[in-house]
N, C-alpha and C positions, 0 to 999 in steps of 0.2 A: 819471319817476314821482314822485309825492309820497310822503311817509312820515309816520307819526305822530310827535309830538314826542318827542325823545330826551333823556336826561339830559345835563346840561351836562358837557362834556369840556374839559380843558385844551387850549390851542392846540397844544402839542407833540403831544398824543395825536391831535388831529384831523389834523395834518400827517402824522404817522406812518401813521395808518390810510389816509389818502388816497393816500399814496405806495404803500402796500402794495396797495391796490385797483388803482391804475393799472398797477402791475407785473403783477398777476394778469391784467388785461385784455390787456396786451401779450403775456403768456405764452400766451394762447389761440392767437395766430397762430404763435408759435414752436413750440408743441407739435404743432400740425397739420402744419406744414412739416417738423418733425423726423420725425414718424410716417410721412408720405407719401414722404419721400426717403431715410430710413435704415432703415426696417423693411418688413416684408412686408404690413402691413395695407392693405387697399384703402379707397378713399374712402367708399364706402357703409357699410362695417362701422365705420369711424371715426365716422361721423355717428350711427349708432344707439347705439354705445357711449357717445358723449359725451352724447347726450340722455337715455338711460336712466339713466346714472350720475348725471347732474345732477338728474333727477327723484327718484331715490332719496335723494340727499343732502338735497335741499330738503324731501322728505317727512319725513326724520328730524329736520331742524331744526324743522319745524312740530309734530311729535309732542312734541319736548322743550319747545316753547313752548306746547303745547296750543292751537295755532292751527288754522284751517280752510283747506282748499284752495279756491281760487277759479279765476279765469281764464275763458277762452272758447275755442271752437274757432277763431274767426277769428284771435285772437292766437296760438294754438297753431300754426296753419298758417303765419302770418307768421314765427314763430320757426323752424319747420322749413325754410322756403324759405331763410331766412338761413343756417342751419347747413349745409344741403346745398350751396348755391351757394358759400359760404365755403370749405368743405372741398374741393370739386372744383376750385375755382380754384387752391387752393394745391398742386395736383399739379405745376404748372409755374411759378407766380408766385413770385418771391423774397418773403421775409417782409415787408420794408420796403415794397416796391412794392404788395403786396396791402393792407397796412395803410393806406397813403395813399389808395388807390382806395376802400376801404371807408369810411374816415372821411369823405372828401369827399362820397361819395354819401349817407351818413347825414345829415350836416349840411345839405346842399343839399335833401334831401327834406323835412326838417323846416322849413327856412326857406321853401321853396317852398310847403308846405302853409299856412303863415301868410299868405303873399302871396295864395294862392288864396282864403283865408277873409276877405280884405279888408284885411290889413295893408299899409300903403304904405311901402316901404323908403325910407330917406333916401338922399341922394347917396352918403354914405360906405358905407352898406350895399350899395347897388347896385354901387359900385366893388369892394367886397370880394367879392361874389358873382362878378363878372366875372373878377377876378383868380384866385379859387379854381378856377373852371371852366377858365380858361386854363391853369392849372397841370396839370389832369388831361388836357386836350387835348394839351398839350406832351409829357406823358409818353407819349402814344400815337402821336406822330408817327413815321413810318417811319424806320428806322435800325437799326444793330446793337444799340442799347440798348433798343429798343422791346420792351415785354412782349407775349406772345401775345395777340392781339385777343380770342379766345374766352374765355380765362381772365380778362382784364380785364373783359369784359362780365359774366361770372359774378360777379366780385367787386363790380362796380357793382350787380348785382341783389341781392347779399347786403346791401349798404349800404342800398338802397332798402327791402328787406324789414325790416331792423332799424329804419329810420326809421319805417316804418308801425307796427311793433310798439311802439316807444317812444311814438308819438303816441296809440295806443290805450290805453297804460298810464297816461297822465297823469291825475292825480286819484285814483289807486287808494288806498283807505284802508289796505289791507294788502298792500303790494307783494310781500312774501315769499310770502304765500299765493297771490297772483295768479301770480307767477312759477313757483311749484311746480305749480300746475294747468296752466299753459301748457307747461311742460316735459313733463309727463305726456301731454298731448294731442299735442305735437309728436313724441313717441316713436312714436306709432301709424303715421303715414305714413313715418317713418324706418325702421321694421321692414319695411314693404311695399317701400320702395326697396331695402333690403338684400336682400330675397328676390328681387326682379326682377334686381338687379345680379348676384347669385350665379348665377341661372339663366342669364343671358346670358354670364357669364364662366366657367361651368363649376364654380362653387363660390366661397365666400368665402375671403379670404386674411387670415391673422392670425398673429402671433407674440407672444411674451410682452412684448417691449418696446413693440410697437405697441399692445397692450392697455393697458399701463401709461400710455402717453402719452394715449390716448383717455380713460381713466378720470380721470386727473389733470385733463385739460381740462374734463371734464364735472362731476366732483364737487368739485374744489378751485378751479380758476381761474374756472370759470363759476358753479357752485352757491354755494360759500362766498364767492366774489368778489362776487356780487350781494347776498348777505346783508350783507357788510361795507359795501358801497356804500350800501345803504339805511340802515344804522346810522349812517354818518357824514354822510349827505346833509343831515339837518336842521341840522347844525352849520355848513354851508356856505351862503353867499349864492348866489342863483341864478346870478349872473354868474361867481362863483368856481367853482361846480360845472360850468358849461359850459366855462369856459376851461381848467380843469385837465385836461380830457380831451384837450386839444391835445398833451399829453405822450405819449399812448398810441402813436401811430404813430412818434414819435421813438424811444421806448423799444424798439419792435418792430424798427425799422431797426438800432439799435445792437445788440440781441440777435442779429439775423441776422448781423451782422459777427462778433461774438464767438463765438457758438455754432454757426453754420452756415457760417462762412467766406465769407459773401456780401460783395460789394463795394458801396460807395455810389458810383454813377456821378455824373458831373456833371449828367446829365439828371435823375436822381432828386433830387439836392440842389436844383436850381433849381425843380423841380416841387414839392418839399416846402415850400420857402420860400413859393412862390406859394399853395399850398393852405392851409397853416397861417396865413400872413399874411392871406389873404383872409377866412378864417373868423374869425380873431381880430378883424378890423375889424368884421365883422357882429355878433359877440357883444358887443363893447364898446359898440357903438352902440345895442343893443337895451335 
């Protein structure tokens, strides 16, 4: 998404804000995984709490800025699909594995859309895409370290949905207002999902810590994270803005090791190098 011109910031401030935003985006995966593995909150309840708290935080930011809410139902539904698939996938996927699947699917969706619209990839870009796809396929190969196929498919769906959401948001004149409206719209099907899930499971499941993780994920690392990203984005070149996001799955994997006791397997390490390296080749060539 594009953003209005921002006041000039020192290079140190830009680096610090960018690092903070990348950490916030990585925290989304860690908070979901923490909530779903260490608390009683169910996935559907986590989704609705994340989207509602995000919508409320963004609405507050807009009120303080005297801004107006925008967005569309199509983008809101794409955001909902992302949030729901992302959360349900993290019931069984390790944080780092899920982050690499999501990141790879997002980038490949956006690159693929450009090709479908007539962009012709260079040889380097084509090699990069093949390497990234190969990394994701390698991660799925049968074996003891292979992630659950259903959860991997859900996370890939989340990545595609976020890619669609991002493509729809390109050129927005007020990205914060657009995001606020999309969060508010995404909360509607999330509430319906929660009601259906509660009916099927005999009630919703929630505890204090699960509520805290969900609200932090929605209001802070999502809502405020996006506001900060749009604030720093005008100070970054397009290539820098795209490349710096390569850090998110790496930070997520490291956070999974430190906070969740997850291990980085040889398979994940090889796949990570392939996915990040392949995407980096594409980004640097564009």
